[in-house]
C-alpha positions as CSV (number, residue, x, y, z in Angstrom):
1,M,0.0,0.0,0.0
2,R,1.1,3.5,-0.7
3,A,0.2,6.6,1.2
4,V,0.8,10.3,0.5
5,V,0.5,12.1,3.9
6,Q,-0.1,15.8,4.1
7,R,-0.2,17.9,7.2
8,A,-3.3,20.0,6.9
9,A,-4.7,23.2,8.6
10,G,-8.0,22.2,7.0
11,A,-9.4,19.9,4.3
12,S,-12.6,18.7,2.9
13,V,-13.9,16.3,0.2
14,E,-17.0,16.6,-2.0
15,V,-18.8,14.0,-4.0
16,N,-21.4,15.4,-6.5
17,E,-21.0,18.8,-4.9
18,N,-21.9,17.5,-1.5
19,E,-19.3,17.6,1.3
20,V,-18.9,14.0,2.6
21,G,-15.8,14.6,4.9
22,A,-13.9,17.4,6.5
23,I,-11.2,18.1,9.1
24,N,-10.0,21.3,10.7
25,H,-6.5,20.2,11.8
26,G,-4.7,17.0,11.1
27,L,-3.7,14.8,8.1
28,V,-4.9,14.2,4.6
29,V,-3.9,10.7,3.6
30,L,-4.2,9.5,0.0
31,I,-4.2,5.7,0.0
32,G,-3.4,3.5,-3.0
33,V,-3.6,-0.3,-3.0
34,T,-1.7,-2.7,-5.3
35,H,-2.5,-6.4,-6.0
36,E,-0.1,-8.0,-3.5
37,D,-1.2,-5.9,-0.6
38,T,-2.7,-7.6,2.5
39,E,-4.3,-6.6,5.7
40,E,-0.9,-6.5,7.2
41,D,0.1,-3.7,4.9
42,A,-3.0,-1.7,6.0
43,R,-2.1,-2.4,9.7
44,Y,1.5,-1.3,9.1
45,L,0.4,2.1,7.6
46,A,-2.2,2.5,10.4
47,K,0.5,2.0,13.1
48,K,2.9,4.3,11.3
49,I,1.0,7.3,10.1
50,P,-0.9,8.5,13.2
51,F,2.4,8.4,15.2
52,L,4.6,10.3,12.7
53,R,6.2,13.2,14.6
54,I,5.4,15.9,12.0
55,F,3.5,18.5,14.1
56,E,5.3,21.3,15.9
57,D,5.8,21.4,19.6
58,E,6.2,24.5,21.8
59,N,9.7,25.0,20.4
60,E,8.5,24.9,16.8
61,K,10.2,21.5,16.2
62,M,8.3,18.7,14.4
63,N,8.1,16.6,17.5
64,R,4.4,15.7,17.9
65,S,2.2,13.2,16.2
66,L,-1.4,13.3,15.1
67,V,-2.4,11.4,18.2
68,D,-0.4,13.9,20.4
69,V,-2.2,17.0,18.9
70,Q,-5.6,15.2,18.9
71,G,-6.0,15.9,15.1
72,K,-8.2,14.1,12.7
73,M,-7.5,12.3,9.5
74,L,-9.1,12.7,6.1
75,S,-8.6,9.5,4.2
76,I,-9.1,9.4,0.5
77,S,-8.8,6.3,-1.8
78,Q,-6.5,7.0,-4.7
79,F,-5.8,4.3,-7.2
80,T,-3.7,6.8,-9.3
81,L,-0.8,6.4,-6.8
82,Y,0.0,3.3,-8.7
83,G,0.1,5.0,-12.1
84,D,3.1,4.1,-14.1
85,C,4.3,7.0,-16.3
86,R,7.5,5.5,-17.6
87,K,6.3,4.8,-21.1
88,G,4.4,7.2,-23.3
89,R,2.2,10.0,-22.1
90,R,-0.8,8.2,-20.8
91,P,-0.3,6.6,-17.3
92,N,-0.8,2.8,-17.0
93,F,-2.8,1.9,-13.9
94,M,-2.2,-1.9,-14.1
95,G,-0.4,-1.7,-10.8
96,A,-3.5,-0.6,-8.9
97,A,-5.6,-3.4,-7.3
98,K,-9.0,-4.3,-8.5
99,P,-11.8,-2.3,-6.7
100,D,-13.1,-5.1,-4.5
101,H,-9.6,-5.9,-3.1
102,A,-8.7,-2.2,-2.8
103,E,-11.8,-1.2,-1.0
104,K,-11.5,-4.0,1.5
105,L,-7.9,-2.9,2.4
106,Y,-8.8,0.8,2.3
107,E,-11.6,0.2,4.8
108,A,-9.3,-2.0,6.9
109,F,-6.8,0.9,7.0
110,N,-9.4,3.3,8.2
111,S,-10.6,0.9,10.9
112,F,-7.1,0.3,12.1
113,V,-6.5,4.1,12.4
114,E,-9.7,4.5,14.3
115,S,-8.6,1.8,16.7
116,E,-5.6,4.0,17.5
117,G,-8.0,6.7,18.8
118,V,-8.0,8.9,15.7
119,Q,-11.2,10.2,14.2
120,V,-11.2,9.4,10.5
121,E,-13.3,11.2,7.9
122,T,-13.4,9.7,4.4
123,G,-14.3,10.3,0.8
124,E,-16.4,7.8,-1.1
125,F,-14.5,4.8,-2.5
126,G,-14.5,4.8,-6.3
127,A,-16.3,8.1,-6.7
128,M,-15.1,11.2,-8.5
129,M,-14.1,13.5,-5.7
130,N,-13.0,17.1,-5.2
131,V,-10.5,17.5,-2.4
132,Q,-9.6,20.8,-1.0
133,L,-6.6,21.1,1.3
134,T,-4.6,23.8,3.1
135,N,-1.2,22.0,3.4
136,S,0.4,23.3,6.6
137,G,4.2,23.7,6.3
138,P,4.0,22.4,3.6
139,V,4.6,18.9,4.9
140,T,4.1,16.0,2.5
141,L,5.5,12.5,2.9
142,V,5.2,9.3,0.8
143,I,5.1,6.0,2.6
144,D,5.0,2.6,0.9
145,S,4.4,-0.5,3.0
146,Q,6.6,-2.5,0.7
147,D,9.6,-0.4,1.7
148,R,9.6,-1.3,5.4
């Protein structure tokens, strides 16, 4: 599984012009799933992301986690994270998992994060979504469960 993690001062997601999820302070996490991913990959990311020390402490050092600052997570499914742009000009998405497999692991990731005490807002799996985000810092990280 692949995650793009962005520290956010605020973010929201709309489906068909209706807001379906929003946070004021926390992380926006784009989640992509590939064919070989398992529930263990979802658990790995859920144990890693909420505890990344990427929020500032009283000394303006990135020393606090999402859990420490009691922030929320906006989790968005994003199959395009497995887009292969090496050949031609049109990305190849063959590396992205089939929807039934991807949705199962996306939902597992969200459940595992919630079990860590983090409130998770989501988009709608498989829908066309508009995501608005104020990236704080900016801080953006890419984490791949295959690189552990």
